[in-house]
C-alpha positions, 0 to 999 in steps of 0.5 A, a space after each residue: 276327866 275332862 281333856 284339859 285337866 287331861 293334859 295338866 296331869 300328864 304335864 305334872 306327872 311326865 315333867 313336860 309342858 302342858 303344850 307337849 302333853 296336849 300333842 301327846 294325848 291328841 295323837 294317842 286319841 287322848 289314851 293317858 297311858 299311851 300318850 306317856 309312852 309315846 312321851 318316854 321314847 321321844 325322851 321328852 319325860 324328865 323324871 324316869 321313874 315316874 308311875 302313873 294310874 289311868 283310867 279309861 278316858 271318856 271320848 269327849 265330843 266337846 274341845 278343851 275348855 278354856 282357862 278360868 279366868 285367873 282375874 275374875 276376882 280383881 275388881 272386888 280385890 280392888 274395891 275392898 283393898 281401895 276401902 281400906 286405903 280409904 278407910 286409913 285415911 279418914 283414920 289418919 284425918 280423923 285423928 289429925 283434927 283431934 290432936 290439933 286445936 283451933 285457936 281463938 287470940 285476942 290482945 295477947 289472950 286465948 279466947 278459945 281453943 276447939 279442937 279442929 274437928 269441932 271447926 269442921 263440924 260447925 263449918 259443914 252444920 251452918 258454913 255461911 254463919 261461921 264463915 261470916 264470924 270468923 271473918 266479923 272476929 278478924 276485923 275485931 282484932 282476933 287472930 287465929 291459930 292451929 296448935 298441934 304436931 300436925 298442923 301447928 306448923 309456921 307455914 300454916 300460921 302464917 297464913 292466918 296472920 296473913 289474914 289477920 293483917 289484910 283485915 287490920 289493913 282494910 280497918 285502917 283504910 276505913 279509919 282513914 276515910 273517916 277521918 278524912 271526912 271529918 
């Protein structure tokens, strides 16, 4: 039994602090029985009915070993917890992208309604092409909306309407210039 373990055991059995147990052991040449008797004589033992079995304590030349780092797995727990949080966030985003639709409307008729996930995949596959098609659609009188519990909010669709209005204003300014040239 190493010195730290001896001090820990004496501390538990005698009901004293680890430091008091270690001091008692050091003063009694690391003899558990003598240290217990010394603590009892000093009236430091909290439980009068303490019974202790001891073995002959070997003499060690090494000092008391340091306490193991309790937080040695802290980084691993942080990584695991961080991954779990990130995975929950990804699942939530996936759920939102499937439950909500991207809708294309022209002249009060719905031309297309696809889950937002399809729009995201298309944007990742060919960002430039899809962006050009969406902008061209604005100039052809298309309006874009999000429909669904999370994305179908008026504030989001108001931004989409504003983009449609800007495209309409640009078209009108070009028409005005063409009429002025004739």
